[in-house]
N, C-alpha and C positions, 0 to 999 in steps of 0.2 A: 506777715501780719494778715493773712487771709483768714476769714472767719466771721462770726457774728458778734457784733459789738452792741452793748447796751448804752454806752456813753462815750463821748470824746470831748476833750477840752484842749484848747490851744493857748500856749504862752508865746513869748518872743522866741522864735526859732526852735521851738520844741512842741511836742504834743503828747498827751497821755490818753490812753483808751481804757475803758472798762469792758472787758470781754464778757461774753455770755456765760462763762464759767466763774464770773466775779473776780477775775485776776486783773490787776492793774499793770499796764505796760506803758512805758514812756520811751520816746524816740527822738532822735536828732541831737541838737546842741546840748552840751552838758557842762558848760563852764562854771556853773554854780551848783552842781549836783542836783539840778532840777529834774533830771530824768532818772536819777538813781533811786529806784523804789526801795524803801527801807526793808531790810530783812525782818521777817516777822509781821509784815503788814497783813498777811493773810488775805481773806476775801474782802472785797470792797463793795459798797452799796452805791457810792456816788463819788465823782471826782470833780475837781475844779483847779485848773491851771491859771496862773497869772503871769506877770512879766518873767520872773525867774524862780518861782516856787509853785508847788502843787500841794493841795490838801485832798484827803480822801476821808469819807465816812466809812469806817470799817464795819464788818458784819456785826460786831458787838456794840455798834452805835458810838464808838469813841472816834474822835477826829484826830487824824495824824497828818502832819505837814512835813515837807522836806524841800530842800533847795536853798535859795538865798535867804539869809537871816540878817541882812545889813540894817534893817529898820524894825526888827522885832516881829516880822511877819510870820514866823514859825511858832510863836507863842499862842497856845490855844487856851481861851478862857475856861475856867472850871464850869462856868454856866453852860457851855456847849457840850460838856461831857456827860 
């Protein structure tokens, strides 16, 4: 994971980074798929990790979230898209 990073966000026992080439990478614990970056995410502009989920603002300004969904935390309001 050496390189230049534009952002980093830490959840419980995992972290996600936004590389200088706008690629999102997540590391460490993955019990709730919180570090499994979705296929097709493409370039990211911003990331935010929480307890067991992560959200990214994609290059097209659409918000995409992944990880734990036990309390509806992956639902993105239309207002944000």
